[in-house]
N, C-alpha and C positions, 0 to 999 in steps of 0.2 A: 407653460404655454404662454406666449406673449399676448397682450391685450389686443383686440381688434381696434382699428381706428375709431370706430363708433364708441366702443367701451372706454377707450382712452379719453375721447372727447367728453363723454358723459361723466366720467370720473372727475375731470377738471371742472366741469360745470357744477357738479355737486360740491366740490371743495370751495369753489368761488361763492356759492350760495351760503355755505356754512360760515365762511369768513365774513361775508357781507353782513350777515345777521349779527355777528359778534363784534364787528368793528366799532360800532357806536358805544357799546358797553366798555370796550377796551379804552377808547379815547376818553370817555367820561371818567373811567376809573383812574387813568393817568392824571387827568386834569385835577380831579378832586382827591387824589391820593387815597383811593379806596380799593384799589386792585392789589391783590397779593402778588408777591414775587412769583409764586408757582403759576398763577394765572397768566402773568406776563410771559413767562417762559412757554407755557402751553400755547398761547396765541402766536408767539414768535415761531414756535415749532410748526404750527399749522401753515404759517406763511412760507417757511422754508420748504415744507413738504409740497406745497402748491408750486413753488418756483421749480423744484426738482421735477415734478410731473410735467410742467410746461417745457422745461429744458429737454427732458427725455423725449417728449412728443416731437419737438422740433428736430432733435438730433437723429431721430429714427429714420429720417429721410422718406417716410411714407406720407408726410403731410407737406403740401406746398402752402406756405404761409404768405398770404397776400393781404396787406392792410391798405385800405383806401379811406379817404375822408380827411376831415380836419379835426384838430384837437382844440377844444375850447378851454381857456383858463381865465383867471381873474387878472390878467395883465402882469403876472409875475414871471413870465417866461423870459429867458435870456435874450432870445431873438424871435421876433414874430414873422420874419420874412424868410424862414428856411422852409423850402418846399418839402412835402412829406416823403418824396423819393430820395432826398438827400441823406437820409439816415442809413 
């Protein structure tokens, strides 16, 4: 039985929370060369699983995805004058 919209959304939120908690440890491990290869693969797999969940959610056609607002960065963007609707 397919997941309901709410269950799908909550699954994605749970995955984001988990990845958010682990990102700092991952980056630190890479910078200081203290993370094992298996931990790197495990983290990358979690990112791929999250990307697949989001892709499936969007492709299901049951969600209308509307993004509004601005994206802040540290000035490294290729172009700052592209409106959000241009993508």
